[in-house]
matplotlib code that plots the C-alpha trace (Angstrom):
import matplotlib.pyplot as plt

x = [-82.5, -82.8, -85.4, -85.3, -82.0, -83.9, -83.8, -79.8, -81.1, -82.8, -79.9, -78.0, -80.3, -80.2, -77.0, -76.1, -79.2, -77.5, -74.0, -75.4, -76.8, -73.6, -72.0, -74.6, -73.7, -70.1, -71.1, -72.8, -70.8, -68.0, -70.5, -72.2, -70.2, -73.0, -73.7, -70.7, -72.7, -75.4, -72.6, -71.3, -74.8, -75.8, -72.3, -73.3, -76.4, -74.6, -72.3, -75.3, -76.8, -73.7, -72.9, -76.6, -76.2, -73.1, -75.1, -77.6, -74.8, -73.5, -76.4, -76.1, -78.0, -74.9, -71.7, -68.2, -67.8, -71.0, -69.7, -66.2, -67.5, -70.1, -66.9, -65.3, -68.0, -68.5, -64.5, -64.7, -68.0, -66.3, -63.2, -65.5, -66.3, -63.5, -61.7, -64.2, -63.8, -60.1, -59.2, -56.8, -55.0, -58.4, -59.1, -56.2, -56.7, -60.6, -59.4, -56.5, -59.4, -61.3, -58.5, -57.1, -59.9, -60.7, -56.9, -57.9, -60.9, -59.7, -57.1, -59.5, -61.9, -61.8, -59.7, -63.4, -64.5, -61.4, -61.4, -64.3, -62.3, -59.1, -60.5, -62.0, -58.2, -57.2, -60.0, -58.7, -55.1, -55.1, -57.2, -54.7, -51.7, -53.2, -54.4, -50.5, -48.9, -51.1, -50.1, -46.4, -45.6, -43.9, -43.2, -46.8, -47.5, -45.5, -47.3, -50.8, -49.9, -49.4, -52.8, -54.5, -54.0, -56.3, -58.3, -61.2, -64.5, -65.9, -63.7, -61.0, -63.2, -62.2, -59.0, -57.4, -59.4, -57.9, -54.5, -55.1, -56.7, -53.8, -51.1, -52.8, -52.6, -48.6, -49.4, -48.2, -49.8, -51.7, -49.8, -47.1, -44.5, -44.2, -42.4, -42.4, -46.0, -47.5, -50.6, -52.9, -54.1, -58.0, -60.0, -59.5, -59.2, -56.5, -54.5, -54.9, -53.9, -50.6, -49.9, -49.6, -48.1, -45.1, -44.4, -44.7, -40.7, -40.2, -43.1, -41.4, -38.4, -39.3, -41.4, -40.1, -39.8, -41.3, -44.6, -45.0, -44.1, -46.0, -49.1, -48.4, -48.1, -51.6, -53.1, -51.4, -52.5, -56.2, -56.4, -54.6, -57.3, -60.1, -58.0, -57.9, -61.9, -61.7, -60.2, -61.9, -65.0, -64.4, -63.3, -67.2, -68.6, -66.0, -65.3, -64.9, -61.8, -60.4, -58.2, -55.9, -52.4, -50.2, -48.4, -49.9, -53.2, -54.0, -56.0, -54.7, -57.1, -55.9, -52.3, -53.1, -54.8, -51.6, -49.8, -51.9, -51.7, -48.1, -47.8, -50.0, -48.1, -44.6, -45.7, -47.3, -44.3, -42.0, -44.6, -43.9, -40.5, -40.6, -42.5, -40.1, -37.3, -39.6, -40.1, -36.5, -35.5, -38.1, -36.1, -33.1, -34.1, -36.1, -32.9, -30.7, -32.9, -35.3, -39.0, -40.4, -40.0, -41.7, -44.5, -42.2, -41.5, -40.1, -42.8, -44.2, -41.1, -41.8, -45.3, -44.7, -41.9, -44.6, -46.9, -43.8, -43.6, -47.2, -47.4, -43.8, -46.3, -48.3, -46.0, -45.2, -48.5, -49.5, -51.0, -48.6, -45.7, -45.5, -43.2, -40.7, -37.7, -35.6, -38.6, -39.9, -35.8, -35.2, -38.8, -37.2, -33.9, -35.4, -37.6, -34.9, -33.6, -36.8, -36.9, -33.6, -35.1, -38.3, -36.5, -33.7, -36.6, -38.6, -34.8, -34.6, -38.7, -37.6, -34.5, -36.5, -38.4, -35.1, -35.7, -32.3, -31.8, -35.2, -33.3, -30.0, -31.5, -33.5, -30.4, -28.6, -31.6, -31.3, -27.7, -28.0, -31.1, -28.5, -26.1, -28.4, -29.7, -26.0, -24.7, -28.2, -27.1, -23.8, -25.3, -27.8, -27.4, -31.6, -31.0, -30.3, -27.4, -29.3, -30.8, -27.3, -25.7, -28.3, -28.1, -24.4, -25.1, -28.0, -25.0, -22.5, -25.8, -26.5, -22.8, -23.2, -26.1, -25.3, -22.7, -24.4, -27.4, -24.8, -23.3, -26.5, -27.6, -24.7, -25.2, -28.5, -27.2, -28.1, -27.4, -26.6, -26.4, -24.6, -25.2, -25.0, -27.1, -24.4, -23.5, -21.4, -21.1, -23.4, -22.9, -22.8, -24.9, -24.5, -27.0, -28.5, -31.6, -33.0, -35.4, -33.7, -31.4, -27.6, -27.5, -30.2, -27.5, -24.1, -23.2, -24.0, -21.9, -23.7, -23.3, -26.0, -25.8, -28.4, -26.0, -24.0, -27.4, -29.0, -30.9, -29.1, -31.0, -28.5, -31.0, -34.1, -35.4, -37.3, -37.3, -40.1, -41.7, -41.7, -43.3, -42.0, -43.2, -45.5, -46.0, -47.2, -50.2, -49.9, -53.2, -53.2, -55.6, -53.5, -55.2, -57.9, -56.5, -53.3, -52.8, -51.4, -49.0, -51.0, -50.3, -51.9, -48.4, -48.2, -51.3, -50.8, -47.9, -49.2, -52.0, -49.6, -47.8, -51.5, -52.5, -48.8, -49.3, -52.9, -51.5, -49.1, -51.7, -54.2, -51.3, -50.0, -54.0, -54.5, -51.7, -52.9, -57.0, -57.2, -59.7, -62.5, -63.1, -63.5, -67.6, -67.5]
y = [89.4, 86.6, 87.8, 84.7, 83.0, 79.3, 78.9, 78.3, 74.9, 74.2, 73.5, 72.6, 69.6, 68.5, 68.6, 66.7, 63.9, 63.9, 63.1, 60.2, 58.6, 58.7, 57.3, 54.7, 53.8, 53.3, 51.0, 48.8, 49.6, 47.1, 43.8, 45.9, 47.7, 49.2, 51.2, 53.4, 55.3, 56.3, 57.4, 59.7, 61.1, 61.9, 63.5, 65.7, 66.3, 67.5, 70.0, 71.9, 72.2, 73.3, 75.9, 77.4, 77.5, 79.6, 82.1, 82.6, 82.9, 85.9, 87.9, 90.6, 88.6, 86.1, 87.4, 86.8, 83.4, 81.8, 82.9, 81.0, 77.8, 77.7, 78.1, 75.7, 73.5, 73.8, 73.0, 70.2, 68.6, 69.3, 67.6, 64.7, 64.5, 64.3, 61.9, 59.6, 60.4, 60.0, 63.1, 63.7, 66.9, 68.9, 67.4, 68.4, 71.8, 71.8, 69.8, 71.7, 75.1, 73.8, 72.9, 76.2, 77.8, 75.7, 76.3, 80.0, 79.9, 77.9, 80.5, 83.3, 81.8, 81.1, 78.2, 76.8, 76.6, 75.6, 72.0, 71.2, 73.0, 71.0, 67.8, 69.3, 69.4, 66.1, 64.1, 66.1, 65.2, 61.5, 62.3, 64.9, 62.9, 60.1, 62.8, 63.6, 60.3, 59.6, 62.8, 61.5, 62.0, 58.6, 59.7, 60.3, 56.7, 56.4, 59.1, 57.2, 54.1, 55.7, 57.4, 54.1, 53.5, 57.0, 57.2, 58.2, 59.3, 57.8, 59.2, 57.0, 54.3, 53.1, 54.1, 50.9, 50.1, 52.8, 52.4, 48.6, 49.7, 52.3, 49.2, 47.4, 48.9, 48.8, 45.0, 44.8, 42.4, 40.2, 37.2, 35.5, 33.8, 31.7, 28.6, 27.7, 28.5, 31.4, 32.5, 34.7, 37.0, 37.9, 39.4, 43.5, 43.7, 41.4, 43.4, 46.2, 44.3, 43.3, 46.4, 48.4, 44.9, 45.5, 49.4, 48.2, 48.1, 51.9, 52.8, 51.1, 52.6, 56.4, 55.3, 57.1, 54.6, 50.6, 52.2, 53.7, 50.2, 48.7, 50.3, 50.5, 46.5, 46.3, 48.3, 46.0, 42.6, 43.6, 44.8, 41.1, 39.7, 41.0, 39.9, 36.4, 36.5, 37.6, 34.7, 32.2, 33.8, 33.2, 29.2, 28.5, 30.3, 28.2, 24.9, 23.6, 22.2, 24.3, 26.5, 23.9, 24.3, 21.9, 19.2, 19.9, 19.0, 22.6, 25.2, 28.7, 30.6, 27.8, 28.9, 32.4, 31.6, 30.3, 33.1, 35.6, 33.2, 33.1, 37.2, 37.2, 35.0, 36.5, 40.0, 38.9, 37.6, 41.0, 42.7, 40.7, 41.1, 44.8, 44.5, 42.0, 44.7, 47.4, 44.7, 44.1, 47.8, 48.5, 45.6, 47.2, 50.3, 48.3, 46.2, 49.4, 51.7, 53.6, 54.2, 53.3, 49.7, 48.9, 47.1, 44.4, 41.0, 38.5, 36.8, 39.4, 38.3, 34.4, 35.2, 36.9, 34.1, 31.5, 33.2, 33.6, 29.9, 29.3, 31.2, 29.3, 26.3, 27.7, 28.5, 24.9, 23.7, 25.8, 23.7, 23.1, 23.9, 20.2, 18.7, 21.5, 20.4, 23.7, 25.7, 22.6, 23.5, 26.6, 26.9, 24.5, 26.5, 29.3, 27.5, 26.3, 29.6, 31.3, 28.2, 29.2, 33.1, 31.3, 29.4, 32.1, 34.2, 31.1, 30.8, 34.0, 34.7, 31.5, 32.8, 35.8, 33.3, 32.3, 28.5, 28.1, 24.3, 24.9, 28.2, 26.5, 23.7, 25.9, 27.9, 24.5, 24.1, 27.2, 27.0, 23.7, 25.4, 28.0, 25.6, 23.4, 26.6, 27.9, 24.5, 24.5, 27.9, 27.6, 24.3, 25.9, 29.7, 29.6, 32.6, 35.9, 37.9, 40.1, 36.8, 35.0, 37.8, 38.0, 33.9, 35.2, 37.2, 34.9, 32.2, 35.0, 35.8, 32.4, 31.9, 34.8, 33.8, 30.2, 31.3, 33.6, 31.4, 28.9, 31.3, 32.3, 29.0, 28.1, 30.8, 30.3, 26.6, 24.6, 21.7, 22.0, 19.5, 19.5, 18.1, 13.9, 14.8, 14.9, 17.2, 20.0, 21.6, 22.3, 25.2, 26.6, 28.3, 30.1, 29.3, 26.3, 24.4, 21.6, 19.1, 16.1, 14.6, 14.0, 10.5, 11.3, 14.1, 12.7, 13.4, 17.2, 19.7, 22.0, 24.6, 23.8, 25.5, 22.9, 20.4, 22.3, 22.9, 20.8, 19.8, 18.2, 16.7, 14.3, 10.7, 10.5, 8.3, 6.7, 5.7, 5.1, 2.5, 0.4, -2.2, -5.6, -8.7, -10.9, -14.7, -16.1, -18.4, -21.4, -22.7, -26.4, -25.7, -28.9, -32.0, -33.1, -33.3, -35.1, -38.8, -40.7, -44.2, -47.6, -48.3, -52.1, -54.1, -52.5, -52.8, -56.7, -57.2, -54.9, -57.3, -60.6, -59.5, -58.9, -62.9, -64.1, -62.1, -63.2, -67.3, -66.5, -64.8, -67.9, -70.1, -68.5, -67.9, -71.9, -73.0, -71.0, -71.8, -68.3, -67.8, -68.1, -71.9, -72.8, -72.9, -76.1]
z = [-39.4, -36.1, -34.1, -31.3, -30.5, -30.2, -33.6, -33.7, -32.2, -35.3, -38.0, -35.2, -33.7, -37.5, -38.0, -35.0, -36.1, -39.3, -38.0, -35.0, -37.6, -40.4, -36.7, -36.4, -39.9, -39.2, -36.8, -39.2, -42.2, -40.7, -41.5, -44.1, -46.8, -48.7, -45.9, -46.5, -49.2, -46.8, -44.2, -46.3, -47.3, -43.6, -43.6, -46.3, -44.9, -41.7, -43.1, -45.2, -41.6, -39.8, -42.7, -42.3, -38.6, -39.3, -41.0, -38.6, -36.2, -38.3, -36.6, -34.1, -31.1, -30.9, -29.4, -30.6, -28.3, -30.4, -33.7, -32.7, -31.3, -34.8, -37.2, -34.9, -35.4, -39.3, -39.5, -37.7, -39.4, -42.6, -41.5, -40.3, -43.7, -45.8, -43.3, -44.7, -48.1, -47.1, -48.6, -45.4, -46.2, -46.7, -43.8, -42.1, -42.6, -41.5, -38.1, -37.6, -38.3, -35.1, -33.0, -33.1, -32.9, -29.1, -28.3, -28.5, -26.7, -23.9, -23.3, -23.4, -20.8, -17.1, -15.4, -15.0, -18.3, -20.1, -19.3, -22.6, -25.1, -23.6, -23.9, -27.8, -28.8, -27.4, -29.2, -32.4, -32.1, -33.3, -36.1, -37.3, -36.7, -38.3, -42.1, -41.5, -41.6, -44.7, -46.7, -45.6, -42.3, -40.9, -37.7, -37.2, -36.9, -33.5, -31.9, -33.3, -31.5, -28.2, -28.2, -28.6, -25.4, -24.5, -27.4, -26.8, -29.5, -32.7, -34.9, -32.8, -32.8, -36.2, -36.2, -36.4, -39.5, -41.7, -40.5, -41.5, -44.9, -44.9, -44.6, -47.1, -50.1, -49.1, -49.2, -44.8, -42.9, -45.9, -44.4, -41.4, -41.1, -37.7, -37.0, -41.0, -41.3, -43.3, -42.4, -43.9, -41.4, -42.6, -39.9, -39.6, -35.9, -36.0, -38.5, -36.4, -33.5, -35.1, -36.8, -33.2, -32.0, -34.7, -33.1, -29.4, -29.2, -30.2, -27.6, -25.0, -26.0, -25.9, -22.5, -19.7, -16.6, -16.4, -14.8, -18.6, -20.5, -18.2, -19.1, -22.7, -22.5, -20.7, -23.3, -25.8, -24.0, -23.9, -27.8, -27.9, -25.9, -28.4, -31.2, -29.5, -29.3, -33.2, -34.0, -31.9, -33.3, -36.8, -36.2, -34.4, -37.7, -40.0, -39.2, -42.2, -42.8, -46.0, -45.0, -43.8, -44.4, -46.3, -44.4, -40.7, -39.2, -37.9, -39.9, -40.7, -38.6, -35.4, -36.3, -36.3, -32.9, -31.2, -32.9, -30.8, -27.8, -28.3, -28.3, -25.0, -23.0, -24.0, -23.6, -20.7, -19.3, -19.9, -17.9, -15.3, -15.7, -15.0, -12.1, -10.6, -11.9, -9.7, -6.9, -6.7, -6.7, -4.0, -1.9, -2.4, -0.8, 2.0, 2.8, 2.3, 5.0, 2.4, 3.1, -0.7, -0.2, 3.2, 0.9, -0.3, 0.3, -1.2, -0.9, -3.7, -6.2, -5.8, -6.8, -9.7, -10.6, -10.3, -12.7, -14.9, -14.8, -15.7, -18.8, -20.2, -19.1, -21.6, -24.0, -23.7, -24.9, -27.6, -30.6, -33.3, -31.4, -29.4, -31.9, -32.4, -30.4, -30.7, -29.4, -26.5, -25.6, -25.6, -23.5, -21.1, -20.4, -19.5, -17.2, -15.3, -15.1, -13.4, -11.0, -10.1, -9.3, -7.5, -5.5, -4.0, -3.3, -1.6, 0.2, 1.3, 2.6, 4.7, 6.2, 6.8, 9.4, 10.9, 9.3, 8.2, 7.2, 4.9, 3.2, 2.7, 1.3, -1.2, -2.0, -3.1, -5.5, -6.9, -7.6, -9.4, -11.7, -12.2, -13.5, -15.1, -17.2, -17.8, -19.5, -21.5, -22.9, -23.6, -25.7, -27.6, -26.9, -25.8, -23.2, -24.0, -22.4, -20.3, -18.7, -18.7, -16.6, -14.3, -13.4, -13.2, -10.7, -8.7, -9.0, -7.0, -4.9, -3.5, -2.9, -0.3, 1.2, 1.9, 3.9, 5.8, 6.4, 7.9, 10.5, 11.4, 12.2, 14.2, 16.2, 16.9, 18.0, 15.0, 13.3, 9.6, 7.3, 4.7, 0.6, 2.1, 4.4, 7.4, 10.2, 9.2, 13.0, 15.7, 17.3, 20.9, 23.0, 26.6, 29.1, 27.0, 28.7, 27.3, 28.5, 27.5, 30.3, 29.7, 28.8, 25.8, 24.6, 25.1, 21.6, 21.9, 23.4, 25.1, 28.3, 30.2, 33.8, 35.0, 35.5, 38.2, 40.1, 43.0, 40.5, 37.4, 34.5, 34.2, 34.5, 35.1, 38.0, 38.2, 34.6, 32.3, 32.2, 28.7, 27.2, 27.2, 25.4, 27.8, 28.0, 24.5, 24.7, 22.5, 21.0, 20.0, 16.7, 15.3, 17.4, 16.1, 12.8, 13.9, 13.2, 16.4, 15.5, 16.1, 20.0, 19.7, 19.9, 23.2, 24.9, 23.5, 25.8, 29.3, 28.8, 28.6, 31.8, 33.2, 32.9, 34.2, 37.9, 38.4, 38.0, 40.7, 42.8, 42.3, 42.9, 46.6, 47.5, 46.9, 49.0, 51.7, 51.7, 50.2, 47.4, 45.8, 46.1, 49.5, 49.3, 47.3]

ax = plt.figure().add_subplot(projection="3d")
ax.plot(x, y, z, "-o")
ax.set_aspect("equal")
plt.show()
């Protein structure tokens, strides 16, 4: 006979202590498999204490709610033990019993107290689906993979490892073949991720809308990040080249890392394309006058396509694929296709800013990318049918946008250039005013009202001063280095003429008594 209800805490705390220690051992058993036996022992101890708790709860001092909770607790503890022992049918029976009790309690209690029991029901659902899958219900695997993104609780923390163990028995995911290389998959977290990645397309097909698909992809990308980190840790701890594949310079772990990087990049591109579809739909609603697309601009789509192009650039640089010519050509063709979309939305952004010339130039560049991508696709079938159709639609849209931008530029009086750089047409505009005088724009026809006013802007008077070349200054720097010709013969001829002149003068002076000898 139970005299004090506080005695119930003793078996409850003992059961919780044994169970929590078992959960700790589960984490340690990932690296130390021997602790699996200790884990089972602690769970058996927890079931013993839970049965003692249930016996005490049969007392008259406990109400019906306490008795039901004790029954659900015992069923859950037993289900956990059978789950670890991989006794799937008993585990499913006990967990289902606990779930049914919690559901009945939630229905019988006020709304404010139902949340706790409903959360317990949701926590048990993934374990039940996993048991059903192991019993033989093949459809349960899809529900398990959808629950992974919302999984909580200790049982689901080890769900990926259990799924990998199940697949290992059927020899699935032991090796992967990728671009001519057979790579073994050894890390357990990577196997769990690859299993979920294989089933992702089925889950995406069942998703209600793009938002649900994006959520599934983001969950997968987070798991992919963890798988990549696991492989990188393996590379750090095992740097020896013993796992190198034949005929290549990369080890099997490096090929596995490249494969995971390829999955991450391709799934990121898939997610971004879904975001592009949502943004395009919102932008179309905005152009049609709807209210939901007011926050969407062409610049947003430009940014998304820029990220996609960066991802394709990383795909080209993956280790082990640099020499794969077919793969590189396929990536290059898709790059040109998405460059066309990027140029198209950049042009739309510029047209929205009334920059018609730049917009038309980018429309023409986008058309060139579309033409090159379609030609490459026809030669190598590098593009899928969906992208091929989108490029054809884009080419039709570009043609209409070019004519529209040209018409707006003509209406606003802006000269537009063709592909050869020549002027197509110069528009007219009423009441055009320009600071340039008429003589500087004789080649343009403008209806300038100022030309018939009292102060027409025909010629600027006085004209502006213009710099002219000044008189040059010459500096004779070579004078000291010039060798002049000899003038000795001319000097002697001049000296002889001077003597003759002196004799005639002396003759005249002597004749008239002039001269210097008069003192004699």
